N, C-alpha and C positions, 0 to 999 in steps of 0.2 A: 905656578899651578895651583887651583885651590884644594885645601884638604879635603873639603865636603865632597869634591868630586871624586875622590880617590875611595872615600868611605861609602857614598852611595853610588851604585851603578844598576840601572833598572835592569831586572832580571829579563831572560831572552822570552819567557812566556807572554809578557806585558807586550814585547815588540811584536810577537806573533798575532796577539789579540788586535793590537793597534791597528794591523793590516786588515782587518775584517772591515768589507764594503759598509760605508756608511751613506745610506740612501734614505730619503725622508719618503712619506706616504706619496708622494707624488713622483716616485722613482726617480729621483733627482739625485746625482752624487753629491756628496757634502765633504767638506775637509774634514781631517780627522783631528783637528784642535779639540781639545776638552772646552766645550762652551755649554756647561749645564744650564745655564739661564735662557739660552734660546731656545725658540720653538723647533726650529728644524734638526737642532742636534737632537732634542729630545725625542723627534719622530724617526730618527735614524734608530735609535735605541728600540724604541716601540716596534719598528720594522723588524727588527732582530727576534722580538718576542712573537710576531707574526709568522716568521719563518719556523718556529717551534709549532707554531698553532698547525701551520701545513703539514708538518711532520705528523701532528697528533691524527689531521685527518686522514693521511694516507695509511698510517698505522691501522685505522679503525677499518678503512675501505677495503684493504687487505685480509683483515680479519672477517668482515662480511663476506666476503667472496668465498674465502675458505670455509664458512660455516655452510653458506649455500651449496656450494659443492658437496659439502660432507652429507648435506641433508638430501640432495637430488641425485647425487650420483652414487647409490648404493651397492656394494659388492656382494658376492655371495657369502653371507657370513657362516653359512653352515660348512664350509670346507675347512678341515681342520689346520691346513698351513695358513691360511688366510688368518684364521682366528689366533694362532700363536704369532703371527706377524704383526697382527694389530696391538696384541697385548704387550708385545716386546717392545714395539712403537711409544705406547702410551707410559710404559715403565721408564724407558731411557728419556723420554720427554719430561716426565715428572722429576727425575733425577736430574736433569739439565737444569730445569727451571728452580729446582731447589739450591741447588750448588751456584747459580748465578744470581739468586736473590739473597743468598747468606753473603757470597762476595760484593755485591751491592750495598748491603747493609753495612759491613765492615767498612767499605771505602766510604760511605756516608757518614758514619761515625767519626772518621779520621777528618773528612773534610769539613764536617761541621764544627769540630773541635779546633782545626787550625785556623778556619775564618773567625771563629769566637776570639782565639788569641790574638789574631792580627787587629780586630776590632778592638780588643780591650787595651792594646798597647797603643794604638790610635787616642782611644778617650784618655788613658792615663798620660799620654804625652801632653794632650791639649788642656788636661786639668793642671799638669804642672806648669806649662808654658802661662797658662791664666793666672797661677799662682804667682810666678816671676813677675808679669805685668800687674797685678795687684798690690805685691810688693813695691815695684818702683813707683805705682801711683800713690800708695799710703806714705811713702818717704817724702815723694815732692810735696804732697798735700800738707804733710806735718812740718815739713822746714818752711814752706812758704807762711803757714799759719803762725809759726814762732816768729818768723821775721816781721810779719805785717802787723801783728798784735802785740803779743809780749813785749818785743824789742822796742816797739815804738812808745809803750807805756813806760818802761823804764828809762828811756832816754828823754821822754817828756818831764818826768820828775827831775831827773838828775839836771836837767836843764833849769829849772826854777833854784835847784840847790845851788848851782855852779852860775848863776846869775851875776855875781861880782866878778868872776874870774873868767875875762874873755878868752882866754888860752884854752881854759877846760871846755868852753862852751864851743870853741871851735873844733876841739877833739870830737865832741859830741856828734856836731854836724858831719863831720868826716866819715864817723861810724855810720851815720845814717844813710850817706851816700854808698858805703860798702854793702848796706844792707838791700838798698834798693837795688845795687847791681847784683845781688845775688839772686835776688827776686826774678829780676830780667832774664838771668841765665835759666833759672828754673822754668820760666814761662816759655823759654825756647825748645824746651824737651816736646817731644811729640805727645801728643794727647793719647795716652795707653787706655783710657777708660771706654772708649768706644770698642776698640780691638780685644780688650778683655772681655767685654760683655758678648761679642760676637763668638770669641773662642768657648765661653763658657755655655752658651746656648747652643753650639754646634756640639759641643762634648755630651750635653744632657740630652738632645735630640738622637744623637748617633748611639747612645747608651740604650736609650728606651726602644729604639727599632731594633738593635741587635738582640736585644733580650727577647723580644717575641719571635724575632726570626730563629733564633737558636731553639727555642722551645717549640715552635711549629716543625723546625726539621726534625727535631726530638721524637714528636708524636707521630709524624710521617714514617721514621726510620722503624719505630715500634710496630706500627700499624701494619708495615710492608711484612715484617717479619712474623708476626700474628697471621695474616692472610696467607702468607706462602707456607707456613706449618698446618694451619688448618686445611687447606688445600691437599696437601701431603696426606694428611691424616683422613680427609674423606675418600682420597684414592685408594689408601691402604683399608679402610674399613667399606668401601664402595658404598657408601651412602649417598644417595642421589639428592636428597635435601641439603645435606652440608656441601655437596660440589656445586649446585645451584645457586646458593648463597654466597659461595666463595667466587663463583663466576661473576656475578654481579658486583661484589666488592673489588674483584679483578679489575674490572672495566672502570670503575671508580677511581682505583689506583692508578691505572694506566693514563687517564686524564689527568691525575695530580701530578704524576712523573713528567708528562711532555710540559705541563705549565710551569713546574718549577724550572725544568730545563731552559725555558725562553727566559725566565726571570734572572736565572743564574748567568746565562750567556749575556744578557743585556747588561747586568751589572758589572760583569768581568770585563767587557769590553770598555764601559764608561770608565772604570776604575783605571783599565790600563792605558786609556788616552791621557788620563792625569797624571799617571807615574812615569809616561815616558818624557813628559816635559812639565815638572809640577814648577819649577822655579817661574816659569812665564805665566803659567796661571796665576800665583800668587803676587806677582809683580802688578800684573793686570787688576787683581781684586784689591789690593791695596793703595792704588796710585792715588786715590781720592782722601785716604786716611793719613797715610805717613809718606814721606819723601822717598825718592826711589832709591838713594843712595844708602839710607837707611835699611831699607828693605834688602839691598844687595850686600850689605854688611852683614846681616845676619842669616841669610841665604848661603853665604859662600865662607863667611867666617876665615879669611885668608890673613897671614900676618904682613902681606905687601897691599892690603886694604887699609885706608886709612880710618880711624876710629871716629865716626861723625859727632860723637859726644865728647871727645877729648878737649876742645876748646872750652865748652861750657864748663865741664868739670874743673879744668885748670883755673878758670876765674874764679868759680866757686870756691876753690881751695885756697887761693891768693887772697880773697878777700877775707875768709875766715882767719887766715892767719894774720892779717894786717889787723884786724877787730880786736883779735886775742892781744896783740901788741899794745896796742893803745889801753884796753883795758888792764892790762898789767902796769902801764904807767900811771894810769888814774888810781889804781889802788896803792902804789907807792907814794904817789905825791899829793894827792887830793885826799885821801882820806884822813891824815893826820889834820888837815886843815878842815875838812867837812866830815867828822863822823857818821852824820844821818846817811851820807853817800854810799856808805859801805856796804848795806844790803843791797841795794839797786845793782851795785856793781858786780858783787857775787852772784846775783840771779842772771846778770847778763853773761858771765862768765861761764856759768853753769849751761845756759842756752848756746852759748857756741861751742862748747865742749859736747853737747848733744848733736849740734847741727855737723860737727865735725864727723861722729860716728856715722850719722845718717850718709854724708858724703861716701863714706868707706863702703857701707853697703850698696848705696846707689850706684857706686862704680863696679862694686861686683856684680850687681843686677844687670846693668847696661851691658856688660862683657858680652860679647857674642858666643862664647862658648857655651853656656847655658842654654839660651833659646836654640842655639844651632842644633846641640845634643837633642833637645825634644823634637826637633824638625826632624832630624834623621832617623830618630827612634819612630816617629810616625809614619815616614816614607817605609822604612823595613817592615813594621807591621802591616801597612795595608798593601804594599806591593808584593811583598815576599809572601808572609803567611796568609794574609787576607785574599789575594787574588790567586794563590796556590789552592787555597781551601776551596775557593769558587770553582776552581777547575775539576777537582775532586768531588764537589757535588755536582757538577755536569755530569761527569762519569758516572756517578751513581744513579742519577736520571737515567741516562742511555741505559745502563745495565737492569734498572728495574723495569723500564718500557721493555727490555728483551725477555727478562723472565716472566713478566705477566702476560706478554703475547705468548710466548711458549706454553704457559699453563692455560691460558685462553683457547689455545689449539688443542691440548692434550685433555682438557675436562669433556667437552662435547662426546669425544670419541669413547672415552672410559663410561660418560653415561650412557651411551648407546649400547656398550658393551654389557652393562648391568642390566639395562633392559631386557636385550635379549638373552641373557641368561636366565632371568626371571620369567620370559615368556616361554622359555623350553621345559622350565620346572613345572611352569603351570599347564602345559599341555601333556607331561605325563600322564598316563591311564594309573588309576590306583590299582588295577588288577593286573599290572605289569609286573612280572615276578622279578624283573632288575631294577624296580623301583625300590630304594632304601626304605621308604616309609611304608611299602607295602610288606616289606620283611618284617618290619617292627609290627605292623598290625597282625601278621599271620602268628607270630611269637605270642603276642598277647591273646588271640583268640583260640589256640592251638587247642587246647582241653576241650573248649565246648565244640570246635569243629570236628575233632575225632570222635567224640559221644555222638555227634548227628551221623557221621559215616558209617559208625558201627551199627547204628540202629537201621539205617537204611538197608545196609547189606542184609542183616538178619531177615528184615521184615520180606525182603524179595528172594530170599532163598526157597521158600516155599511156593511160590509162583512160577520160578523159573528153574523147574528142575530139568526140563529138557536141555537147558542151555548152560548147566553146571560144567564148568571147566575140571579137569582131574585134580585130585587133591594135591599132587606133587607142583602142579603149574600154578595153582592158587597160592600154596604157601609161600613158592620161591618167585611170585609175580613181581614183587617190588625189588628183590634183588636182582633177578635176571633184567627188568627194565633198566635199572641203574647202571649194570654192566653193558647192556647195549647201548646206553647213552653215552657211556666212559668210551666205548670203542668207537661210535660213530663220530665223537668230538675230538677224537685224537688225545683223549686222556688231558686235555688242558684243563687244569683248575679253575679257569674261568667259567666254564660252563658245568662245574660238578655242583651236585645238590641241588639243581635246579628242575621242579617238576614241570616241565614242558609238555613232554609226551604223555604224562599221566592224565591230562586234562581231557575232558569231554570235548573240548572246543578249542580252537588254537586261539592264542593270546591275540589281542588287538595288534599289538607291536609287530606281529609278523606281516600284518596288511598295511598298516597305517604308514603315511610316508615319514614322520617325523622320528620314528622307532625302527625303521626298516635296517638302518646300518648298525643297529646294537645287537643284532644275532648274525651268526656267521651263515653262509650259504649252505653249509652241510647241514645245520639244524633245520632250516627251512624244508631242504629236500627230502630230509630223513620224515619230517613229520606229514609232508604232503603225499609221499608213497605209501603211507598206511593205508589199508582198508579200513573200512568202517566197521567190520567185526573187531579188528585188532585194535583201534581206538575205544569201542564200546568195551572190549574186554580188558584192555590193560587200564582205561580210565576206573572202571569198578574195582579192579583189583587196588589200585592205588587209593581209592577212596576209602577201602576196607582198612 
């Protein structure tokens, strides 16, 4: 059994996402095989994005219907119980929206970090594999260059030196054959240059896209949090302009949330299609570049599988060993006879030693364990961290859409309550004794009003001698009036120290509809039961 199969098992969520319907834009079902280069497969992913767009349309339609009903079907806001119920609903809706938004932002940060970690592991593995393939290509190129140029030059000069000795010349021809054999074996290795360039390009493009994806989601998360906090602040401060602004931004963020949901779902489904059967896709992609047995060797890296490079590396090793033996013999027997050949023979020996070191490095780089580890790390990064992070980002988009939907439902109701409250305050008469502003104005002008009342009372004493009340009654009129009011109103402190009966005319709130509920029925009945003489009498006494 392959050891790679034990190391990598596709997670359950990739199988779940792999089962999502794959339908093109003509509503034709497609195979679930990962084929990103085919148009129909691309349309199936676009179709998933269109489903999210349909969800956005339904969401906006529901919000429009709700707002229309809120504007058209008005309830009696003057009932106290209705006011308390609406205020409670707005409060709980704001709390729910704030909590859901905070949870969504937390989930979004985690999902964004997980996705970034997975993509970083993918790019790291790609760069590492690219470094391995570049090392193989460098070793092959360097060894072939040394054999084709340097070794041939040294063998040509030695042939001229050993021209008088046929046995030495024959040894040089044998070494030339071994060199050609090594070059032939190196040419039989796969051309890693194209694969190396493809991996580097994929890694660079992936890193570029991931950086802007991570930055975009970071800005979206911060924007969602700011909008949610600003909306809660507007509800707390009862600021209509802030609520209106946040409602506009809430609609934009709602659209952005559904758009990100569609993109995340399409990306997660496509990635899961790859993660379920990655070997099959890679075999199809590399069939024109590398032979299938080599790709199979690196994908599975099993001890039971034969090494496709073993024969070439063995021939390389034997040829080098044979050449080194021949050089040792020439150094021992030819140098005493031809001292000028020692320099070229030592250079060839150094070249063969370097080629042997390159052979050991090449053997280590061509071993399946290094590239297979990079392959498994890339799969784990994409299919575990990457897809998991995308699922968390999908959950963030859904939670954000729910939070802003609740917020968009709560803001218009709160805005209408603020408008009703402002209208109620604007309708209060300045002469209403229960108006706090009227009380402040009374205390501000108390000294001037008392002086004016005293002068009016004094001037009228001479012309109304026949209507003067007894001294005791005049002296105790304010006190008796206050006691009468206290007795009539049941001693309720709410109605104490309120000069209603002492006025010459009834307050406007006694008859006007918006303020009729502000006074008790006993107060209105007491005032209306008084005669004109009592009203005139108590009114003049109070003004005095």
